[in-house]
C-alpha positions as CSV (number, residue, x, y, z in Angstrom):
1,K,-6.9,-11.3,48.8
2,N,-5.7,-12.3,45.4
3,I,-8.7,-10.7,43.7
4,M,-7.9,-7.4,45.5
5,R,-4.3,-7.6,44.4
6,L,-5.3,-8.3,40.8
7,E,-7.7,-5.4,40.9
8,D,-5.0,-3.1,42.3
9,Q,-2.6,-4.2,39.5
10,R,-5.3,-3.6,36.8
11,A,-6.0,-0.2,38.2
12,E,-2.3,0.7,38.3
13,R,-1.9,-0.5,34.6
14,E,-4.9,1.6,33.6
15,S,-3.5,4.6,35.4
16,V,-0.1,4.2,33.7
17,R,-1.7,3.7,30.4
18,S,-3.8,6.8,30.8
19,N,-0.8,8.9,31.8
20,I,1.3,7.6,28.9
21,L,-1.5,8.2,26.4
22,S,-2.1,11.7,27.6
23,A,1.6,12.5,27.4
24,C,1.9,10.9,23.9
25,T,-0.9,13.0,22.6
26,E,0.7,16.2,23.9
27,M,4.2,15.3,22.6
28,F,2.8,14.5,19.1
29,D,0.8,17.7,18.9
30,E,4.0,19.7,19.6
31,L,5.7,18.3,16.5
32,D,5.9,19.7,13.0
33,R,3.5,17.7,10.9
34,N,2.7,17.5,7.2
35,S,-0.7,18.3,5.6
36,L,-2.0,14.8,6.5
37,D,-1.2,15.5,10.2
38,E,1.7,13.0,10.1
39,A,5.2,13.5,11.5
40,S,8.5,12.4,10.0
41,H,10.8,9.8,11.5
42,D,13.3,12.6,12.1
43,E,10.8,14.6,14.1
44,L,9.9,11.7,16.2
45,T,13.5,10.7,16.9
46,K,13.9,14.1,18.6
47,L,11.3,12.8,21.2
48,V,13.3,9.8,22.3
49,P,14.7,11.6,25.4
50,K,11.2,12.8,26.4
51,I,9.8,9.3,25.9
52,A,12.6,7.9,28.1
53,I,11.7,10.3,30.9
54,L,8.0,9.5,30.5
55,F,8.8,5.8,30.9
56,E,11.0,6.4,33.9
57,D,8.3,8.5,35.6
58,N,5.8,5.7,35.1
59,N,8.2,2.9,36.1
60,V,8.2,1.4,32.7
61,P,11.2,-0.8,31.9
62,Y,12.8,0.0,28.5
63,T,16.1,0.1,26.6
64,R,17.3,2.9,24.4
65,H,17.3,0.3,21.5
66,D,13.6,-0.3,22.2
67,L,12.8,3.4,21.8
68,V,14.8,3.8,18.6
69,M,13.4,0.7,17.0
70,M,9.9,1.7,18.1
71,I,10.2,4.9,16.0
72,E,11.4,2.9,13.0
73,L,8.4,0.5,13.3
74,M,5.6,2.8,14.1
75,D,4.5,3.4,10.4
76,T,2.0,0.6,10.3
77,D,0.1,2.1,7.3
78,G,3.2,2.4,5.1
79,S,2.7,6.1,4.4
80,G,6.3,7.0,5.1
81,A,5.3,9.2,8.1
82,I,3.6,8.6,11.4
83,N,0.2,9.8,12.5
84,R,-0.9,10.4,16.1
85,A,-2.6,7.0,16.4
86,E,0.5,5.1,15.2
87,F,2.7,7.1,17.5
88,C,0.6,6.6,20.6
89,R,0.0,2.9,19.9
90,G,3.7,2.4,19.3
91,I,4.6,3.9,22.7
92,L,1.9,2.0,24.5
93,Q,3.0,-1.2,23.0
94,V,6.5,-0.8,24.3
95,A,5.1,0.3,27.7
96,E,2.7,-2.6,28.0
97,E,4.7,-5.2,26.1
98,V,2.9,-7.4,23.6
99,R,-0.8,-7.9,24.2
100,P,-3.3,-10.0,22.1
101,M,-5.1,-6.7,21.2
102,F,-1.9,-5.3,19.7
103,I,-1.6,-8.3,17.5
104,M,-5.1,-7.8,16.3
105,E,-4.5,-4.1,15.7
106,L,-1.4,-4.8,13.7
107,H,-3.2,-7.5,11.7
108,Y,-6.0,-5.0,10.9
109,D,-3.5,-2.3,9.9
110,S,-1.6,-4.7,7.6
111,L,-4.8,-5.9,5.9
112,S,-6.0,-2.4,5.4
113,Y,-2.7,-1.3,3.9
114,F,-2.5,-4.2,1.5
115,K,-6.1,-4.0,0.6
116,G,-5.6,-0.4,-0.4
117,K,-2.5,-1.3,-2.5
118,I,-4.3,-4.1,-4.2
119,E,-7.3,-1.9,-5.0
120,A,-5.1,0.8,-6.5
121,N,-3.2,-1.7,-8.6
122,A,-6.4,-3.4,-9.7
123,D,-7.7,-0.1,-11.1
124,K,-4.4,0.4,-12.9
125,L,-4.5,-3.1,-14.4
126,D,-8.1,-2.6,-15.6
127,A,-7.1,0.6,-17.3
128,I,-4.1,-1.1,-19.0
129,H,-6.4,-4.0,-20.1
130,R,-8.9,-1.6,-21.6
131,N,-6.1,0.4,-23.4
132,F,-4.5,-2.8,-24.7
133,G,-7.8,-4.0,-26.1
134,K,-8.4,-0.7,-27.9
135,E,-4.8,-0.7,-29.2
136,L,-5.1,-4.3,-30.4
137,D,-8.3,-3.4,-32.3
138,R,-6.6,-0.4,-33.9
139,L,-3.6,-2.5,-35.0
140,K,-5.9,-5.2,-36.4
141,E,-7.9,-2.6,-38.3
142,T,-4.7,-1.0,-39.7
143,L,-3.3,-4.4,-40.6
144,Y,-6.4,-5.4,-42.5
145,E,-6.5,-2.0,-44.2
146,N,-2.8,-2.1,-45.3
147,L,-3.1,-5.7,-46.5
148,G,-6.2,-4.9,-48.5
149,I,-8.5,-7.4,-46.9
150,K,-11.8,-6.9,-45.4
151,E,-12.2,-7.2,-41.6
152,P,-13.7,-10.6,-40.7
153,D,-17.0,-9.1,-39.4
154,E,-17.4,-7.2,-42.8
155,A,-16.5,-10.2,-45.0
156,P,-19.4,-12.0,-46.7
157,D,-17.8,-15.4,-46.1
158,S,-16.2,-16.8,-43.0
159,P,-12.8,-15.3,-42.4
160,S,-11.2,-18.7,-42.4
161,S,-12.5,-19.3,-46.0
162,S,-10.5,-16.3,-47.4
163,P,-7.1,-17.5,-48.7
164,S,-5.5,-14.1,-47.7
165,V,-6.8,-14.4,-44.1
166,R,-5.8,-18.1,-43.9
167,A,-2.3,-17.3,-45.2
168,L,-2.0,-14.3,-42.8
169,T,-3.1,-16.4,-39.9
170,A,-0.9,-19.3,-40.7
171,T,2.3,-17.3,-41.3
172,T,2.1,-14.1,-39.3
173,T,3.0,-13.9,-35.6
174,S,1.8,-10.9,-33.6
175,T,5.3,-9.5,-33.7
176,Q,5.4,-9.8,-37.5
177,A,2.0,-8.1,-37.7
178,V,3.2,-5.2,-35.7
179,G,6.3,-4.9,-37.8
180,M,4.1,-5.0,-41.0
181,V,1.8,-2.3,-39.6
182,A,4.8,-0.1,-38.6
183,A,6.3,-0.6,-42.1
184,A,3.0,0.3,-43.7
185,A,2.6,3.4,-41.6
186,G,6.2,4.5,-42.6
187,E,5.3,4.1,-46.3
188,A,2.1,6.2,-45.9
């Protein structure tokens, strides 16, 4: 008896889920979307009355606050707009309440979003590092040239044995070196 009741409840939940998913897809496809097939929050807010009717037709308890907040929280990839999957998942989560699978999906979306951000910034940091190294080499070359000393790899002796290099190393900070290069460049 209990098994049959549980099976009936499961079948009812599956039917409601199927109805809601089908309606969500239709509603989303009627919206104005950008080139990435995403809708703005403003476009989705227009659907709140239709979503309310959908929930009422399927005996899904909700509050207006739930529907408004759902629209605000749907953008799980941080793109600033909402795609069809985010829209349908958001509506289903309100309709079905919190399920373990939802938590897993949200975790996956969050990891994917942050991984993309980290990879994009890692590439930028690598480029900055390469450019900084090139600029540092150029400044060092200009400094040696303007001070009239040979670069250490060209010097016959060890760089530390040259009195000019020892004095430069002992008394010049990198800020002073940049200032000296700038002054030398201004004189040229």
